[in-house]
Every structure is written in structure tokens, then in C-alpha cells.
N, C-alpha and C positions, 0 to 999 in steps of 0.2 A: 504494500499500499504506500503510495506517494502522494504528498500534499504540499501545498504552497503556503507559507506564512507570511502574511503581508506586513509591511511597515505601516506606521501611522504618522500623520503630521498633526500639530495643533493649530487651530484657528482660535487665536487668543488663548492666553493662559493668565488666569488670575490667582494670586495667592492671598487668601482672605486672612489667614492668621494660623497660629499654632493650636493644635488641639490638645485636650488633656492627655491623650494617649500617645503623645510625641509626634504624630503625624501632623501634616499641614492640611488645612482646609483649602481646596482649590475650586475653581470653576474653569472649565475649557471645553472647546469643541474639538473633539477627536475624529479624524477622518482616516480611513483606511485608504492606502494608496497601492498601485500595482508595481511594487517593487518588493521582491520576495527572498526569504530563506526557503530552502527546499528540505523536506524531511521524509525519509523512508522508514517505515516500521514493519518488521515481519516477525512471525512467531519464531521462538528460539528455544533450545534446551536450557540456556542460562541467559541471564540479563547482560546485555552489552550496550555500551553507548560509544558511538563512533563520531568523530567530527572532522570535517574537511573544510577548505576555503579559509576565510579569515579565522585566525587563531584566537579562540576566546580565552585561552589560558585557564589556570585554576585546576582543582580537582574534579573530575567528571562526576563525582558523587554530589557536587554542589551545583552542577548545571541545572538550570530550570527545567530542561527536558526530563533529566533523571528524577528531579523532585516531583514533576507532574506524574510520572510513572508511579513513583513510591507513594503518592498520595492515593492514587486509584487502586494500587495493589493492597495497600492497607485497609481501604474502605471496602473493596469488592473482590479481593482475592483473585486478581486476574493472573494468568500465567506469565512466564517470562517472554520477553521480546528483545529484538536488536533494534536499536534506534540509530540511524545515520543522519546527522545533521550537516547539510551543506550550508555553510554560513556565508551570506552575501551582504546582509545589512550590517553596516559599521556598528561597533559597540561603543557605548559612552557617547552616543550621538543624538539622543532625544527622538529616536525613531521607534522605540518600543520593540525592537527586535527580539530580545530574550523573552520578554512578555509573550509576544505573538507565538514564538517557538513553543513555549510551554502549553499555551491554550490550544495550539494546533495539535500537540501531542494528545492533550485530554480528548479533543474531538475525535482524532483518529483512533484511540483506544476505545472510546465509547462505541464507535462504528465496528471496529475489528471484533469486539467481544460482546456486541449487541447488549449493552447495559440498558438501553432504554431510558436514558436520562433526558429531561426536558432542558431547553435553553436556560430557563431560570435555575435548574439545579446546576448545570454546567457553570453559570455564572457564579454561583455561591461557591462552588469548588475552586474555580479559577482565582476568586477574590483572595483565597487563602495563599496563593502563590505570589501575589504582588499587587500594588495598589491600582495599576492600570491594566491588570490581566483580564478582568471581566469584559472590558470593551471588546476584545478580539473574539468572543463567542459569536456575536452578531456582526461586528464590523460596521461598515457603512459610515454614516455620520452621526455622532451622538453627543449630547451634551453630558459632561461628566462632572459631577460635584462630590461633596464629601472629600475623601482622600483620593477620589478618582473612580470609585467603585459603584457609585449611584449614577444610574444611566437613564437617559431619556432620549428617544429618537428625535432627530431634528430633520426638518423639511426646509432646505436652503435652495432656492431656485436660482441664485445669481452666481454660483461658483464658476469662475473662469474654467475653461475646458483643457487647458494645456499646463502641465506641471514641469518645473525644472528643479530638481532636488540635488543640493550640493553638500559635500562634506570636506572640510579642510584638514581632516586627519588628526584633530585635536580630541583627546579623551576628556570628558567632563563627568566627574562622579557626582552622584546625588548630593553627597556631603558638600562638595565644593559649590555646587549650584545654589544651595540653600544657605551658604555660610554668611552672606551679606545681603540677602534679598530684602527689598522693600515691599512691604505689605500693600496690597492693592487699594487704590481710593477711587475707582471707576464707579460712576453713579448709575450708568445705564446698564440694565441687565444684559448679559452676554447674549442670550437668546434674541433680544431685540436688536442688538448690533448686527447679528448674523442675518436678520431678516432685511437689512438695509442693502441697496445695491452695492455690489462689491467694490465699485469705484470709490465708495466712502470708507471702506475698511482701514485704509491707510491711517486715517485720523482717529479712528475710534477702537480698532481692534488691536489690542496691545498684548506682548508677552512680558510678564512682570520679571522674568529672569533676565532679559536683555540688557538692562542697564548695567548690572553688576558683571555679567559675562562679557559684554562688549568692552568695558573698562579694562578687564583683565586680559582680554584676548581681542585686540582691535582688528585682527586680520578677519575675525567672523563678521564683525560690523561692516567691514569693507565689502565682503560678499553680498550682504543685504543691499547696501548702497548701490553696488553694481548691477544687481538684479533690477532695481528700480530704474537705473539709467538705461537698461536694456529694453524697458517698456513693460515691466511687470505691473499688473493691475493691483496686486498685493504681494508683499514680501515679508518674511518673518523668520526668526529662528524657531525651530521645532523643539517643543519641550523645554528641557534643561540645556539643550544644546549638545553637541556643537553644529549640527546640521542646520542649514538654511535653505528655504524653499521660496520660489517665485511662482505665482499663478499668472498665466498669460491668457489672452483671448484666442491666440493661434501659436503655432510653432514659431520659434524665434532663432535668429543666427546670433551666437554668442561669440565673444572674443576667445582667442585661444587660452588666454590665462583663466578665464571662467570655465571653459570646457574641461581644463585639467582636474577640476574639482567635482564635476558632474558624476553622480551615481545613478541618476534616472532622469530621463527627458522623455515626455510622451503624454498621452491622454491621461486625465486624472481618473 
């Protein structure tokens, strides 16, 4: 069994404050995009996890794919499998690749062993693996609140149709991203902002991580600036960075310098 685990981008990201449980209260529009990791799962006599492509490092026991298997194995007693992850989404990049991988494994195991879990039940399981994991059960475009696990489907009609997704090769940890962040003071509800024409988003749709990250890594800010100069309707850093994306009404010719950072360019 082979499946594709999509990346996500954030259309606005507001950090409301810190919660008593230590997590941060956020509000963000999360959208799945057609840039994928590839996962193969087959039944096996013993559990195995294999990884190729971008090296994620660390102990395979700590990989979210392994943790996803362990979670279902403990709850439902599923047999051993071999998981092969072909990693193509950069790590520490604000694209949710690890979370998407974990949830894709959950969905594949549910299918492979006919566990008959509903999407709501898979969201509950996925939320145990990470704050933004539950989003990837349904994907699409959703408003995420709480620590990222409370989800509401969004209907946004003005999203430009062409995406340029860039990564400067800078790894930003969650700890680094939150270290000096300024809490949001936006007055207009994010859902209301997203209902506006996308030509207005540049002025109202903000990512609260940008100020701190751009000060520390000006080359990331430069990518956003260059995307606007190339004609982007909207450009932003995704999540806590370091990836930056631009949304265009049509395909665009970019400079060679920008092209060197592109990881995906095509339809949204």
C-alpha cells in the first residue's frame, strides 16, 4: 500500500496567548497543498521503519510514523508492518510534513487492517501525536484553533490558483519560533479576513511568527519580498518557518535566485 502525505501552508497565523497546559492558543487557516512525502506500508513478520530521501535524523523509534503505528498497535493490537518513508518535505520548515506523515500512517493502517474508525475518531487519535496532526485527517482548508486541534471547515472562494513554495534550507525549531514571539492584537476574526478578496490579504492576513523570525533570519524576509515583487497576490511565511509561499493568479517566471529555493511550483 502506497499513499502520499501532503504538506500544508498557513493562511494567517495568530498567537493568542499561552495556555495553562503550556501550549499556545492559536488561530490559523491551514490548507493542504500538492507537495508530498511518499509512504509505503506492507505487512511484515516484524516491525520495521525505513527512511530515504531527506534525512530526518534521530532514533527511528521517535519518528512520528513509528509513534503512529505504536499508538494503533497498543489500542487495537494490529500486526507488524514495514513502513518506508520517502521524505521530500523539508523538516523544520513550517510545512507540517512530520505531522502529515504520522496521520497518513494512521489512515493507511486503518484501511489495511479494516479498523472501521470514523474521521472524528481518527482526528482524536491523531491529536495525541501532535497539535496540528488532526488537520491532516480531512485536509483541504480548515480553520484551526485551540492548540491547532480544533477544526472547522472553511469555504474560501478567492484563493489564487497558482502556488510557489520556497525553502531557504534553514531549520527553525518550535522552541526557537516561540522564544520571542509577540502575541496577536488582530481585531478582525480570521475567518472574516479570509472571506475578503485575496487582493486584500496582504494588509490583513498576518503570521505572528514573522516579525521575530525575519529579524533573526533576514534572508527569509527577503524571499517574501521577492515573491511580492514577482507579482504574488499574497505571500507569507508558513507556520513557524522557514518556508515561504506566494499565491499567484497564474504561473509566473521567477529569477534564477528565487528558482534555487523552490520546492514546489504549480496549481494549488
